[in-house]
Structure formats: C-alpha cells, structure tokens
Steps between C-alpha positions, in 0.01 A plus 500: 500500500550693179849491341603855395849403373554663155564269209694564177260281304140462607410135516180419307221315668495135410240439236460868419533638147659822624866523382783561741594869542863597504596730785740797493808602694279714719336182635834371636555600862815710554803331652641692797825679402477410130406849376255583227456259210637644175281517196635346181466817297690729733864574423739379769687776676873512415733607775728798447814291546390247237414778258835672557698178457308412183571844357873478580528150353318603183716811472819295535391263224400790276833673567694195378293481182548872433874472570542216251296693247721807545816293453357347183394843371848643571671219310266522202520880472880502522542198270282617209747766372786249505293234322395743227862616455637146487622410150464125560233280650558520875347156560691300237825688446832407663661841452565733790639838398366793698813717507458672164228730371318203343346244736540135408408269784324169543416294807499150349832385660394652833164326482656163416761514776244618757254223419765228465679573826167524685368173358824324591466629855141371510598156374762471774310664786141374473568124553736574789249739657219244476722235656602726788138605559384137508781407739412782738123449490464122461817316604710690752420515869416839643837546672673439166252677272518836676881548469495389137219747423690780675818429302312501168327825590835658591614457140262780406681738737836474322565810285512455123855632477618220730341245270671662203846497657454143622373389160788634292783441750404171663221324312612558141833309533327217684235439232732550202549120465122470456512758222794316338304174510198647321703689241725200439226239456202707384673791332323422172172613661458883481400522866833347611736644241837613635577871457823492705354719773645390832304560819273788410246300300122480497538158662683644802249783531209255487645291783546810716147618421366157596653539847358851529139409413504175700369660827200661326382181329569285808304731730191497276514125443547427871203715595279336237598145596436567868145617418400172339165397659546235764203310359685450170808370678302266726306368201827411327626326817171312532543360149831345606725749322866532579634842596609575144165382362321723752710796384440419135124448540413764762772761556632567150161527322372739765815712491556506124354850445706635789817340365439655159432842648811477720709404198362798308587733788853361497516552125397862546781538752751346260397720207579819689826402671768759429815520712587131522451446127697816418798360693477152352417529129782577258420756233520372142468670164180433307680411178478187295222242533249533780608307810256262666760349732496483878879524495527846355493841662257784448283746685150498638265797496583592858877455468507696173332798665719477811826464306426803282332732748788745464406552133167667574629830361213600273127425476559324170765273644307437819189412301662186360559364849148600603372288211696206642347571840153512345543157341624362833202660678254339259675163528500506881142624513389214273674242719339632819160525329530136397584406860195691625278324247623161620433595862149621419411160362508372858337747737649344809842632397380852414 
C-alpha cells in the first residue's frame, strides 16, 4: 500500500546522489481548529483596545515630559531678567537685598544649608532604612513583618506641618544634649562649631528630615530585597553561609542599585521639604565668616521662598526668588536623573 502522508523533508533514497528537498508550510496538513498559518512577513493585527491603551500610555508619558519642560521654561524666562539685574554673582554671593531699586542677591547660603541638611538626613535615614528593610524581608516572620511595614508606611501619611511642630517643640529639647556634646568636645571642627542657636539648628532639621524620608527609602529597599532571585539565596545556603553571610553575598549585591536609587529618591524629597524646615530652622544674619556648622540656623531654598512669599510685590523682587527656585529645580532634577541612571544599570529594577 502506498503511503500518501505528506512530509516536511523528503527522505532521500539510500545510496542515491539526489539531495534532500526541504518542504514548505503548505506541505504540513492543517490542524483542526488551529486557523490559518501566519506567514513571517505579514504584520500581526493589533486589536483596537491595545492600540488605544498604547496611545493613552504614550500620551501620558509625553504629557509629563512637556509639563516638566514648561516648568523649566517658565523658571528660566522669569529668572533671566533678575539674573541680569543682579549686581553680585548669584551663585557665590551671600547678600540678599531685594527691597531696594538695586538687586543684590546670592544663593550660596541657601545652597549650603539645603545640601547640608539633606545630606545629614541621608546619613541618618539610609542605614536605618536598610536595617528595617532587611528585618522585614529576611528576618521577621510574616505576622510580625506586615504590621512593622504598615507602621513604617504610615509615617509618610503624617503632614509636614506636624513634623515641624513636633521637631521644634518636642524633639529639639530632647536632642540638645547631643548638640552640647559635639560642640563641647569637637567645637574646634568647623562642622561642629557652636553658634549659640538653641533648638532651631540644621542638626535638628536633619533629624526631622531623616524621619520624613525614612518610609520612601524603606519601601524601595524592602521591595528590592524581596525580589532577590531564590537561586542566589539557595546557592548561598548550599555553600554553608550563615544568614548574615547569605544577605551579604546574595541579597545586598543584588539590591545595591535599588538601594542607591531609593536613597536618591529620598534625597530629592529632602531637598524640596518646605513647611517642616520653615518651622524648625532659626533665621540668622549672613554676616561675618561663612558658617559650615550643623549647629547654626539658616534657610533652605524652599523655606526661603515660603517665608518671604508675602514680598512678591513686583516682578523684579519676585524674580530673585524665582532664581532660587530655578537653582532648586536644577538640583532636584540632577538628583533624580542620577537615581534614574543607577536604576537603568540594572534592567530588572527599571
């Protein structure tokens, strides 16, 4: 009986010099219910719902980019007249006189206080956030980890003004002995020099900021640590590692980019904090030598603008504060761009 079953590849006759012929898709019998085979060159049909969702998602992303561009354009356009009218260098000067007909303003003290208070908050918050994230994801049982995670997340729901009142009324007197210790034993160092400012110091503001950014950094670190591949963890266990060695060899190396990006997001949050810092920091005159101390007062970019919002009486006067806002915008944008660059180095976190 002759076999009429189609073959994808024709089998050559043994001993024959004729090469094997490759069949086509047309030689394959159709499978019932499978539909027509699609050719490789034909474009797949996109459903209307997918096309609509793709358009909306692309439009939302484009809208955010355009919005940021418009904010940047507004700041630059409004800041240029004030910069050209400024009689001192706005980046290096310590003067701030915008009441008279001649503008003399500089953002150096604002830049220093903003960066210093934010870095202090990072130094205090990042190690604590990593420890909490490791406890929740690697040590605590589920019935303990969930309540702890909820409590940490609830810190982000407390209004900034509550943090400010708590910081100046409750926290500042409690941590004053710490400030006295540093100024008494390390007062010779410019960073710990005593300026006789009680309570409303950069040190107090940094501690409050550390509490405020703790939920952001902890949430990112916890999510990254929980996504560590199980194969990496099991490999560390198989090598006889202790729990800490497993964390050091498997969890922390995998989560390092996420920790860095979470810290940068927290830093961006700290740079722009306004109300709490306005309530805490004591205003000081920018006279005499430049102050590098943590135990002095001052103003950040955001608190300076908030404290003097009632002085926006003329375009010339307002322009000086817009310049301060522009510098803060560039600083915050650079921090978030750095965080995005770190995330992009590891595609699994992007």
